[in-house]
C-alpha positions, 0 to 999 in steps of 0.5 A, spaced: 505 517 485 505 511 491 502 511 497 504 508 503 499 507 509 502 504 515 502 507 523 509 505 524 513 511 521 520 508 521 518 502 517 514 506 512 520 510 511 524 504 510 519 502 504 519 509 502 527 509 501 526 502 497 521 505 492 524 511 491 531 507 489 527 502 485 522 507 481 524 514 482 516 515 484 514 520 489 512 517 495 507 519 500 506 516 507 500 516 511 499 513 518 492 511 517 487 510 511 483 516 513 488 521 511 490 517 505 483 517 502 482 525 503 489 526 499 486 522 493 482 528 492 488 531 489 488 525 484 489 517 485 496 514 486 499 509 481 500 504 487 498 503 495 502 499 500 498 498 506 498 495 513 492 492 515 493 493 523 492 500 523 490 505 529 483 507 528 480 504 522 484 498 520 486 496 513 480 492 511 476 498 512 480 502 507 480 496 502 472 496 502 472 504 501 477 503 495 473 498 492 467 502 493 469 507 488 470 506 480 476 511 480 479 507 486 477 500 485 483 499 480 489 501 484 493 496 485 494 494 493 500 491 496 499 488 503 504 489 508 502 485 514 505 480 520 498 477 519 498 470 515 493 473 509 492 470 503 492 474 496 487 470 493 482 472 499 483 479 497 484 480 490 477 482 489 479 488 493 485 490 488 490 486 492 496 484 488 501 482 493 501 480 500 508 481 503 510 479 510 513 484 514 518 480 518 520 476 511 520 482 506 526 484 502 528 489 497 527 485 492 520 484 493 519 491 492 523 492 486 519 486 483 512 490 485 515 496 482 517 493 475 510 490 475 506 495 477 510 502 475 514 500 470 
């Protein structure tokens, strides 16, 4: 299971199509971190793609929440953002990759899938 948390539904659907193509994984899209966190009551995902600039609590709030619990702190998280963020500054939150939304290509998603889903 892969979660995409992004309030831009069209962008999230595009990423979901790539994920399904490259992994065959089930994908769930959420417009905010609260919905995604609540869905984890049914089990945690294998991978999360997260936008930072969300309506309501932002992606940094979600990262802090995930790092707070032993069952979610190990989930690999891929940041998708237009902000200039450095992975090294976010690794302690489980961030394994930072993708610039304007520059990311299908090959980036494929590489992440191969690395973290198999």
